[in-house]
Short mmCIF file of the C-alpha atoms (twelve columns), coordinates in Angstrom:
data_MODEL
# 
_entry.id   MODEL 
# 
loop_
_atom_site.group_PDB 
_atom_site.id 
_atom_site.type_symbol 
_atom_site.label_atom_id 
_atom_site.label_alt_id 
_atom_site.label_comp_id 
_atom_site.label_asym_id 
_atom_site.label_seq_id 
_atom_site.Cartn_x 
_atom_site.Cartn_y 
_atom_site.Cartn_z 
_atom_site.pdbx_PDB_model_num 
ATOM 1   C CA . UNK A 1   17.311  -9.773  -0.496  1 
ATOM 2   C CA . UNK A 2   15.605  -7.236  1.246   1 
ATOM 3   C CA . UNK A 3   12.217  -7.590  2.470   1 
ATOM 4   C CA . UNK A 4   10.356  -4.442  3.452   1 
ATOM 5   C CA . UNK A 5   7.892   -5.138  6.027   1 
ATOM 6   C CA . UNK A 6   5.926   -2.671  8.622   1 
ATOM 7   C CA . UNK A 7   8.695   -3.369  11.084  1 
ATOM 8   C CA . UNK A 8   11.762  -2.312  9.108   1 
ATOM 9   C CA . UNK A 9   10.301  0.419   6.680   1 
ATOM 10  C CA . UNK A 10  11.214  3.228   9.044   1 
ATOM 11  C CA . UNK A 11  14.846  2.350   9.211   1 
ATOM 12  C CA . UNK A 12  14.879  1.353   5.347   1 
ATOM 13  C CA . UNK A 13  13.074  4.094   3.824   1 
ATOM 14  C CA . UNK A 14  12.009  6.980   5.802   1 
ATOM 15  C CA . UNK A 15  15.265  7.627   7.643   1 
ATOM 16  C CA . UNK A 16  17.425  7.231   4.522   1 
ATOM 17  C CA . UNK A 17  17.423  10.629  3.036   1 
ATOM 18  C CA . UNK A 18  18.398  9.244   -0.640  1 
ATOM 19  C CA . UNK A 19  15.040  7.595   -0.969  1 
ATOM 20  C CA . UNK A 20  13.273  10.700  -1.008  1 
ATOM 21  C CA . UNK A 21  14.892  11.759  -4.058  1 
ATOM 22  C CA . UNK A 22  14.488  8.793   -5.980  1 
ATOM 23  C CA . UNK A 23  10.769  8.543   -4.820  1 
ATOM 24  C CA . UNK A 24  9.679   12.235  -5.274  1 
ATOM 25  C CA . UNK A 25  5.726   10.952  -5.987  1 
ATOM 26  C CA . UNK A 26  5.653   10.022  -2.508  1 
ATOM 27  C CA . UNK A 27  7.348   13.052  -0.680  1 
ATOM 28  C CA . UNK A 28  4.040   13.678  0.822   1 
ATOM 29  C CA . UNK A 29  4.307   10.653  2.687   1 
ATOM 30  C CA . UNK A 30  7.738   11.350  4.108   1 
ATOM 31  C CA . UNK A 31  7.037   14.629  4.806   1 
ATOM 32  C CA . UNK A 32  3.675   13.361  6.866   1 
ATOM 33  C CA . UNK A 33  5.744   11.049  8.674   1 
ATOM 34  C CA . UNK A 34  8.390   13.785  9.706   1 
ATOM 35  C CA . UNK A 35  6.060   16.241  10.613  1 
ATOM 36  C CA . UNK A 36  4.421   13.321  12.944  1 
ATOM 37  C CA . UNK A 37  7.806   12.386  14.504  1 
ATOM 38  C CA . UNK A 38  8.405   16.348  15.225  1 
ATOM 39  C CA . UNK A 39  4.945   16.291  17.212  1 
ATOM 40  C CA . UNK A 40  4.346   12.941  19.522  1 
ATOM 41  C CA . UNK A 41  0.834   13.771  19.689  1 
ATOM 42  C CA . UNK A 42  0.418   12.609  15.955  1 
ATOM 43  C CA . UNK A 43  1.611   9.106   16.343  1 
ATOM 44  C CA . UNK A 44  -1.575  7.823   14.465  1 
ATOM 45  C CA . UNK A 45  -0.355  10.145  11.436  1 
ATOM 46  C CA . UNK A 46  2.826   8.457   11.521  1 
ATOM 47  C CA . UNK A 47  1.239   5.073   11.579  1 
ATOM 48  C CA . UNK A 48  -1.156  5.895   8.778   1 
ATOM 49  C CA . UNK A 49  2.380   7.078   6.844   1 
ATOM 50  C CA . UNK A 50  3.626   3.828   7.332   1 
ATOM 51  C CA . UNK A 51  0.795   2.028   5.869   1 
ATOM 52  C CA . UNK A 52  0.244   4.457   3.088   1 
ATOM 53  C CA . UNK A 53  3.853   4.163   1.914   1 
ATOM 54  C CA . UNK A 54  3.785   0.320   2.186   1 
ATOM 55  C CA . UNK A 55  1.030   0.160   0.011   1 
ATOM 56  C CA . UNK A 56  1.770   2.798   -2.524  1 
ATOM 57  C CA . UNK A 57  5.142   1.055   -3.588  1 
ATOM 58  C CA . UNK A 58  4.424   -0.233  -6.830  1 
ATOM 59  C CA . UNK A 59  6.891   -2.268  -9.599  1 
ATOM 60  C CA . UNK A 60  8.517   1.094   -10.851 1 
ATOM 61  C CA . UNK A 61  9.537   1.893   -7.115  1 
ATOM 62  C CA . UNK A 62  10.629  -1.515  -5.939  1 
ATOM 63  C CA . UNK A 63  12.984  -1.190  -9.196  1 
ATOM 64  C CA . UNK A 64  14.412  1.913   -8.134  1 
ATOM 65  C CA . UNK A 65  15.032  0.638   -4.438  1 
ATOM 66  C CA . UNK A 66  16.798  -2.290  -6.084  1 
ATOM 67  C CA . UNK A 67  19.235  -0.149  -7.801  1 
ATOM 68  C CA . UNK A 68  19.858  1.745   -4.921  1 
ATOM 69  C CA . UNK A 69  20.334  -0.914  -2.488  1 
ATOM 70  C CA . UNK A 70  22.054  -2.897  -5.341  1 
ATOM 71  C CA . UNK A 71  19.770  -6.467  -3.859  1 
ATOM 72  C CA . UNK A 72  16.526  -7.562  -4.778  1 
ATOM 73  C CA . UNK A 73  13.652  -5.978  -2.866  1 
ATOM 74  C CA . UNK A 74  10.389  -7.366  -1.821  1 
ATOM 75  C CA . UNK A 75  7.562   -5.599  -0.141  1 
ATOM 76  C CA . UNK A 76  5.242   -7.288  2.238   1 
ATOM 77  C CA . UNK A 77  1.934   -5.057  2.011   1 
ATOM 78  C CA . UNK A 78  -0.811  -5.066  4.247   1 
ATOM 79  C CA . UNK A 79  -4.308  -4.452  3.851   1 
ATOM 80  C CA . UNK A 80  -5.653  -2.216  6.559   1 
ATOM 81  C CA . UNK A 81  -8.710  -0.951  4.520   1 
ATOM 82  C CA . UNK A 82  -12.105 -1.338  6.124   1 
ATOM 83  C CA . UNK A 83  -13.636 -1.536  3.033   1 
ATOM 84  C CA . UNK A 84  -12.694 -2.561  -0.560  1 
ATOM 85  C CA . UNK A 85  -14.547 -1.674  -3.878  1 
ATOM 86  C CA . UNK A 86  -13.920 -3.761  -6.865  1 
ATOM 87  C CA . UNK A 87  -15.485 -3.345  -10.387 1 
ATOM 88  C CA . UNK A 88  -15.409 -5.835  -12.883 1 
ATOM 89  C CA . UNK A 89  -16.969 -6.066  -16.549 1 
ATOM 90  C CA . UNK A 90  -19.562 -8.810  -16.760 1 
ATOM 91  C CA . UNK A 91  -17.478 -10.717 -19.337 1 
ATOM 92  C CA . UNK A 92  -14.379 -10.307 -17.491 1 
ATOM 93  C CA . UNK A 93  -15.940 -11.684 -14.021 1 
ATOM 94  C CA . UNK A 94  -14.556 -14.954 -12.754 1 
ATOM 95  C CA . UNK A 95  -13.951 -16.450 -8.992  1 
ATOM 96  C CA . UNK A 96  -10.162 -15.996 -9.521  1 
ATOM 97  C CA . UNK A 97  -10.676 -12.169 -9.174  1 
ATOM 98  C CA . UNK A 98  -12.287 -12.793 -5.598  1 
ATOM 99  C CA . UNK A 99  -9.064  -14.694 -4.294  1 
ATOM 100 C CA . UNK A 100 -6.994  -12.816 -1.776  1 
ATOM 101 C CA . UNK A 101 -10.168 -11.245 0.313   1 
ATOM 102 C CA . UNK A 102 -10.495 -13.916 2.559   1 
ATOM 103 C CA . UNK A 103 -10.246 -11.317 5.745   1 
ATOM 104 C CA . UNK A 104 -13.356 -9.498  4.420   1 
ATOM 105 C CA . UNK A 105 -16.423 -10.972 5.864   1 
ATOM 106 C CA . UNK A 106 -19.305 -9.210  4.592   1 
ATOM 107 C CA . UNK A 107 -20.115 -8.633  0.736   1 
ATOM 108 C CA . UNK A 108 -22.607 -6.585  -1.322  1 
ATOM 109 C CA . UNK A 109 -22.950 -6.898  -5.195  1 
ATOM 110 C CA . UNK A 110 -24.637 -5.193  -7.513  1 
ATOM 111 C CA . UNK A 111 -24.455 -4.927  -11.445 1 
ATOM 112 C CA . UNK A 112 -25.614 -2.722  -14.227 1 
ATOM 113 C CA . UNK A 113 -25.345 -3.804  -17.957 1 
ATOM 114 C CA . UNK A 114 -21.956 -4.063  -18.318 1 
ATOM 115 C CA . UNK A 115 -20.219 -3.913  -14.932 1 
ATOM 116 C CA . UNK A 116 -20.193 -5.931  -11.825 1 
ATOM 117 C CA . UNK A 117 -19.645 -3.574  -8.447  1 
ATOM 118 C CA . UNK A 118 -18.325 -5.724  -5.746  1 
ATOM 119 C CA . UNK A 119 -18.101 -4.357  -2.191  1 
ATOM 120 C CA . UNK A 120 -16.386 -5.961  0.598   1 
ATOM 121 C CA . UNK A 121 -15.807 -4.761  4.042   1 
ATOM 122 C CA . UNK A 122 -14.982 -6.185  7.423   1 
# 
């Protein structure tokens, strides 16, 4: 079992050239990371590339990584966004939709005839 998190994403994904070929839709993040490694003044861009790749990995990407590594892959995503916008239809709205957002302490709710808009921020 391989768990990809912020501590090991550089070693497992960014420094492995095979990953770039199996995830071409995320190539811009690899290029951003490589550019920031060449210029140390762009260290914040490197960190942002780590967060963005970690949060961009979806089920199809995880399947490709599991096939490459011949092992089960888990991704430990981090939510580093300051603001989160949620949109629900009025018919679908329930309290279960708001679980997992405990780190957001402020909230704004509005609605129109068919949809509910929720904005959460830290």
